[in-house]
VOBA-1610 file (N, C-alpha, C; in pm, whole numbers, padded with zeros to 5 digits, always signed):
BEGIN
Ala+00081-00131-00001Ala-00002-00001+00007Ala+00080+00108+00010Met+00173+00148-00110Met+00252+00260-00117Met+00322+00275+00020Gly+00398+00196+00071Gly+00495+00218+00177Gly+00391+00229+00312Met+00292+00229+00321Met+00236+00286+00430Met+00179+00177+00518His+00159+00226+00629His+00083+00138+00734His-00054+00142+00774Val-00129+00046+00761Val-00263+00073+00794Val-00324-00017+00942Asp-00365+00054+01006Asp-00467+00007+01133Asp-00602+00003+01131Ala-00644-00127+01099Ala-00787-00119+01109Ala-00839-00144+01246Val-00969-00103+01272Val-01055-00100+01382Val-01163-00186+01402Arg-01172-00297+01460Arg-01284-00369+01450Arg-01355-00407+01575Arg-01474-00453+01575Arg-01547-00514+01705Arg-01470-00620+01756Thr-01449-00717+01683Thr-01378-00859+01698Thr-01243-00855+01641Val-01151-00832+01738Val-01016-00826+01678Val-00949-00981+01648Gly-01014-01062+01692Gly-00977-01229+01664Gly-00999-01238+01525Lys-01094-01208+01467Lys-01120-01219+01311Lys-01077-01146+01227Ala-00991-01172+01140Ala-00977-01057+00994Ala-01049-01071+00905Ala-01104-00954+00876Ala-01181-00942+00757Ala-01135-00996+00635Leu-01230-01071+00628Leu-01190-01151+00445Leu-01067-01205+00453Gly-01008-01282+00565Gly-00887-01315+00566Gly-00773-01236+00544Gln-00776-01080+00556Gln-00652-01035+00504Gln-00586-00959+00613Gly-00639-00964+00736Gly-00558-00899+00844Gly-00463-00984+00891Gln-00359-00901+00987Gln-00248-00988+01024Gln-00250-00996+01175Gly-00366-00935+01215Gly-00358-00976+01368Gly-00314-00861+01434Gln-00387-00821+01595Gln-00329-00742+01669Gln-00202-00703+01683Gly-00148-00580+01671Gly-00011-00534+01681Gly+00096-00577+01577Gln+00063-00630+01491Gln+00116-00696+01397Gln+00127-00595+01244Gly+00236-00585+01180Gly+00224-00500+01040Gly+00257-00359+01072Arg+00353-00312+01178Arg+00434-00209+01189Arg+00515-00200+01096Gly+00564-00075+01043Gly+00682-00067+00984Gly+00651-00032+00846Gly+00546+00017+00803Gly+00531+00073+00652Gly+00523-00022+00536Asp+00524-00152+00568Asp+00540-00248+00460Asp+00394-00335+00413Gly+00323-00239+00416Gly+00173-00253+00324Gly+00068-00373+00406Thr+00122-00397+00527Thr+00054-00476+00594Thr-00097-00414+00687Val-00126-00482+00737Val-00266-00441+00820Val-00251-00482+00977Ala-00255-00388+01053Ala-00326-00451+01198Ala-00436-00431+01224Ile-00467-00548+01299Ile-00635-00513+01334Ile-00626-00516+01475His-00694-00383+01533His-00708-00336+01667His-00871-00349+01715Gly-00880-00357+01821Gly-01023-00315+01889Gly-01072-00179+01926Gln-01173-00138+01931Gln-01233-00003+01976Gln-01158+00073+02088Asp-01092-00028+02180Asp-01031+00008+02313Asp-00908+00083+02255Asp-00866+00045+02140Asp-00733+00090+02122Asp-00737+00241+02025Leu-00856+00286+02010Leu-00859+00444+01945Leu-00759+00524+02003Asp-00782+00530+02123Asp-00698+00649+02213Asp-00534+00623+02169Glu-00513+00535+02146Glu-00374+00532+02102Glu-00345+00552+01972Leu-00454+00522+01902Leu-00434+00493+01731Leu-00458+00638+01667Leu-00535+00736+01732Leu-00598+00821+01685Leu-00502+00972+01669Pro-00417+00985+01756Pro-00287+01092+01761Pro-00201+01060+01685Ala-00191+00900+01639Ala-00083+00885+01521Ala-00113+00877+01379Ala-00238+00915+01365Ala-00308+00880+01220Ala-00282+01020+01170Asp-00254+00996+01007Asp-00254+01135+00910Asp-00385+01118+00866Val-00456+01003+00818Val-00564+00993+00773Val-00670+00911+00862Val-00757+00897+00867Val-00891+00840+00927Val-00979+00807+00838Val-01024+00691+00786Val-01139+00658+00710Val-01238+00580+00794Val-01366+00632+00785Val-01446+00571+00874Val-01568+00518+00754Cys-01562+00387+00779Cys-01680+00331+00682Cys-01752+00199+00773Leu-01823+00293+00891Leu-01907+00191+00988Leu-02043+00223+00933Pro-02146+00138+00969Pro-02280+00163+00970Pro-02332+00246+01090Gly-02450+00290+01050Gly-02495+00368+01162Gly-02593+00290+01234Thr-02546+00295+01383Thr-02621+00218+01479Thr-02607+00315+01589Pro-02673+00252+01704Pro-02661+00323+01815Pro-02507+00302+01890Ala-02476+00152+01856Ala-02339+00178+01902Ala-02211+00268+01819Thr-02224+00299+01669Thr-02174+00370+01617Thr-02199+00532+01628Asn-02310+00590+01643Asn-02342+00720+01680Asn-02241+00790+01734Asn-02185+00893+01692Asn-02077+00985+01749Asn-01960+00912+01812Leu-01937+00825+01730Leu-01799+00723+01783Leu-01676+00824+01794Leu-01679+00894+01665Leu-01580+01025+01676Leu-01633+01177+01708Ser-01633+01156+01870Ser-01702+01286+01885Ser-01592+01395+01913Glu-01627+01514+01963Glu-01535+01603+01975Glu-01406+01559+02036Arg-01404+01480+02136Arg-01269+01419+02225Arg-01186+01361+02128Glu-01258+01276+02044Glu-01163+01196+01941Glu-01082+01262+01845Ile-01199+01339+01767Ile-01141+01430+01687Ile-01026+01508+01718Arg-01049+01568+01843Arg-00915+01652+01890Arg-00798+01580+01926Met-00819+01485+01947Met-00689+01368+01968Met-00582+01358+01828Leu-00673+01382+01712Leu-00627+01372+01574Leu-00499+01463+01598Lys-00405+01429+01530Lys-00276+01552+01490Lys-00345+01664+01436Gln-00286+01792+01439Gln-00281+01893+01368Gln-00294+01854+01215Gly-00382+01898+01135Gly-00362+01875+00983Gly-00404+01741+00945Ala-00457+01619+00990Ala-00497+01517+01016Ala-00622+01526+00914Val-00661+01406+00805Val-00759+01424+00722Val-00846+01324+00769Val-00997+01335+00761Val-01075+01242+00811Val-01182+01217+00657Val-01203+01087+00615Val-01286+01076+00534Val-01389+00968+00571Asn-01519+01025+00516Asn-01625+00956+00593Asn-01705+00875+00473Ile-01708+00736+00449Ile-01789+00654+00345Ile-01886+00604+00407Gly-01904+00591+00540Gly-02005+00517+00603Gly-02120+00546+00647Arg-02157+00622+00764Arg-02281+00678+00769Arg-02221+00832+00836Gly-02289+00925+00828Gly-02274+01065+00871Gly-02279+01063+01020Pro-02355+01021+01090Pro-02386+01044+01242Pro-02247+00937+01303Val-02173+00883+01245Val-02043+00815+01312Val-01980+00931+01358Ile-01953+01059+01318Ile-01894+01164+01362Ile-01962+01276+01373Asp-01946+01325+01510Asp-02002+01423+01534Asp-02017+01546+01466Glu-02122+01578+01407Glu-02119+01700+01333Glu-02082+01844+01350Asn-02112+01874+01455Asn-02038+01997+01510Asn-01906+01985+01566Ala-01859+01866+01599Ala-01704+01877+01598Ala-01655+01886+01510Leu-01702+01786+01411Leu-01605+01779+01242Leu-01628+01943+01195Phe-01723+02008+01205Phe-01755+02141+01126Phe-01644+02220+01216Glu-01630+02248+01348Glu-01545+02320+01420Glu-01410+02277+01385Ala-01356+02141+01389Ala-01233+02128+01342Ala-01198+02166+01213Leu-01267+02147+01120Leu-01228+02183+00989Leu-01235+02322+01002Ser-01331+02436+01075Ser-01314+02574+01060Ser-01188+02618+01116Asp-01167+02554+01229Asp-01043+02606+01290Asp-00913+02590+01261Gly-00922+02501+01143Gly-00772+02425+01091Gly-00735+02322+01173His-00795+02257+01265His-00725+02164+01363His-00709+02008+01245Leu-00822+02025+01182Leu-00793+01906+01059Leu-00762+01989+00939Gly-00691+01905+00838Gly-00616+01957+00763Gly-00735+01960+00620Gly-00807+01869+00652Gly-00931+01850+00537Gly-01029+01730+00574Ala-01122+01720+00483Ala-01224+01601+00485Ala-01292+01566+00387Gly-01297+01441+00357Gly-01380+01414+00240Gly-01537+01344+00279Leu-01647+01403+00279Leu-01767+01344+00335Leu-01872+01278+00175Asp-01868+01166+00224Asp-01952+01103+00094Asp-02080+01045+00161Val-02101+01075+00290Val-02226+01069+00352Val-02263+01164+00439Trp-02401+01192+00461Trp-02427+01334+00559Trp-02523+01296+00663Tyr-02577+01393+00728Tyr-02650+01374+00847Tyr-02799+01399+00809Asn-02854+01452+00726Asn-03004+01473+00697Asn-03002+01386+00579Tyr-03131+01303+00566Tyr-03160+01236+00400Tyr-03299+01265+00402Pro-03355+01295+00283Pro-03482+01320+00221Pro-03598+01176+00273Met-03520+01076+00298Met-03594+00933+00316Met-03659+00923+00443Leu-03577+01011+00545Leu-03589+01015+00704Leu-03746+01043+00727Pro-03800+00978+00829Pro-03977+01028+00862Pro-03947+01166+00883Gly-04059+01247+00836Gly-04072+01379+00877Gly-03986+01476+00771Asn-03910+01413+00692Asn-03818+01532+00601Asn-03901+01522+00462Arg-03886+01654+00419Arg-03976+01665+00282Arg-03817+01692+00179Val-03850+01632+00092Val-03744+01645-00044Val-03671+01782-00051Asp-03758+01903-00085Asp-03746+01997-00124Asp-03699+02086-00022Ser-03687+02050+00096Ser-03635+02139+00237Ser-03508+02081+00294Ile-03455+01988+00239Ile-03342+01922+00320Ile-03228+01947+00281Gln-03143+01996+00391Gln-02997+02030+00366Gln-02895+01917+00396Pro-02805+01838+00360Pro-02723+01734+00385Pro-02680+01759+00525Ala-02676+01887+00602Ala-02603+01901+00719Ala-02683+02020+00819Asn-02675+02026+00934Asn-02715+02124+00986Asn-02621+02240+01007Arg-02499+02209+00967Arg-02391+02312+00967Arg-02360+02334+00832Pro-02303+02458+00764Pro-02276+02515+00652Pro-02144+02433+00565Phe-02119+02312+00593Phe-02028+02228+00536Phe-01969+02282+00408His-02063+02317+00305His-02029+02352+00174His-01929+02516+00168Thr-01929+02566+00294Thr-01877+02701+00293Thr-01708+02695+00348Leu-01657+02534+00345Leu-01536+02512+00396Leu-01456+02481+00285Pro-01349+02558+00279Pro-01253+02512+00146Pro-01169+02398+00171Asn-01167+02311+00275Asn-01062+02225+00327Asn-01138+02078+00307Leu-01280+02096+00240Leu-01374+01981+00256Leu-01411+01936+00091Val-01400+01833+00060Val-01477+01754-00062Val-01607+01704-00001Met-01703+01745-00090Met-01823+01684-00085Met-01868+01614-00178Ser-01935+01489-00160Ser-02014+01416-00254Ser-02150+01364-00220Pro-02238+01344-00329Pro-02363+01339-00279Pro-02402+01168-00264His-02332+01098-00181His-02341+00934-00162His-02348+00883-00263Cys-02206+00900-00346Cys-02184+00821-00458Cys-02065+00759-00466Gly-02005+00754-00350Gly-01850+00675-00360Gly-01860+00534-00391Gln-01944+00481-00351Gln-01955+00342-00424Gln-01988+00319-00555Ser-02008+00407-00629Ser-02031+00387-00773Ser-01919+00360-00865Ser-01923+00303-00958Ser-01814+00229-01066Ser-01905+00195-01185Thr-01804+00179-01283Thr-01874+00118-01410Thr-01873-00016-01406Ser-01817-00110-01296Ser-01859-00249-01270Ser-01934-00269-01172Lys-01996-00186-01137Lys-02099-00212-01000Lys-02207-00312-01032Ala-02270-00322-01113Ala-02402-00416-01153Ala-02314-00551-01172Arg-02229-00552-01246Arg-02150-00677-01270Arg-02115-00733-01136Asp-02052-00669-01053Asp-01999-00680-00919Asp-02098-00758-00835Arg-02203-00671-00841Arg-02323-00712-00775Arg-02383-00864-00811Val-02397-00884-00926Val-02438-01004-00963Val-02324-01124-00943Arg-02206-01081-00934Arg-02119-01209-00919Arg-02120-01244-00768Glu-02138-01137-00681Glu-02133-01140-00527Glu-02246-01232-00513Leu-02399-01197-00575Leu-02489-01271-00532Leu-02478-01404-00579Val-02416-01430-00699Val-02402-01601-00765Val-02304-01629-00626Ser-02215-01569-00578Ser-02112-01625-00487Ser-02183-01659-00346Met-02279-01562-00324Met-02361-01595-00190Met-02486-01728-00198Leu-02533-01728-00329Leu-02611-01834-00346Leu-02555-01974-00350Thr-02436-01982-00399Thr-02369-02072-00427Thr-02297-02112-00296Ser-02277-02018-00204Ser-02214-02065-00069Ser-02322-02132+00011Tyr-02443-02074-00005Tyr-02611-02097+00081Tyr-02623-02267+00029Ala-02604-02259-00093Ala-02630-02388-00146Ala-02573-02530-00135Thr-02449-02477-00126Thr-02327-02568-00090Thr-02308-02619+00080Thr-02341-02521+00165Thr-02280-02517+00315Thr-02414-02460+00401Gly-02504-02408+00328Gly-02618-02356+00416Gly-02615-02258+00496Glu-02518-02183+00443Glu-02493-02068+00533Glu-02433-01969+00404Leu-02502-01801+00500Leu-02448-01713+00403Leu-02315-01636+00443Pro-02219-01611+00330Pro-02115-01529+00407Pro-02134-01409+00461Asn-02222-01336+00395Asn-02259-01184+00457Asn-02368-01202+00553Tyr-02359-01220+00659Tyr-02481-01241+00740Tyr-02493-01087+00782Phe-02631-01052+00776Phe-02673-00951+00844Phe-02755-00972+00980Asp-02694-00912+01058Asp-02718-00938+01242Asp-02808-00807+01261Leu-02934-00848+01270Leu-03093-00772+01292Leu-03074-00698+01429Asp-03013-00741+01523Asp-02992-00673+01649Asp-02900-00570+01645Ala-02795-00623+01576Ala-02679-00510+01561Ala-02693-00414+01498Gly-02749-00426+01401Gly-02801-00345+01285Gly-02712-00329+01143Tyr-02646-00435+01144Tyr-02555-00448+01003Tyr-02515-00600+01027
//
């Protein structure tokens, strides 16, 4: 990964995502490996991070996971990218850290307000309660970061793989836990 070191944070440290992780504490040294950590390690990891990429689902357990405290733990000039769900990062804290220059920048492909939420009218919804569009150090996209020219083909391949797995083992590889919300 271009000589960089990646620290991944998961709920369950013992399982590597898709078999790619190296295990907790391994992978230091910029050799392109991935170290897997639990959420308890965030206080150690955030101050060392140059870039934080958030790709978490929106659940009660992840809401404001990056609050003002965690954002201020990031080093001056760090960059935050959110491709998961908006409310994982505290909206006001993110806006303030971008406004006052603590964060060097951010990229947001997810938002805090969506027209499909109960009580929201399509013609009156702004993506956030703060004027993120006024910030020069923010790249905004309309929740389309997952789009690609091969998306439909990839989805069909994944569906075939899932159905094949279920037919042969009786188990789905991408289990959705209704209680956890993902």
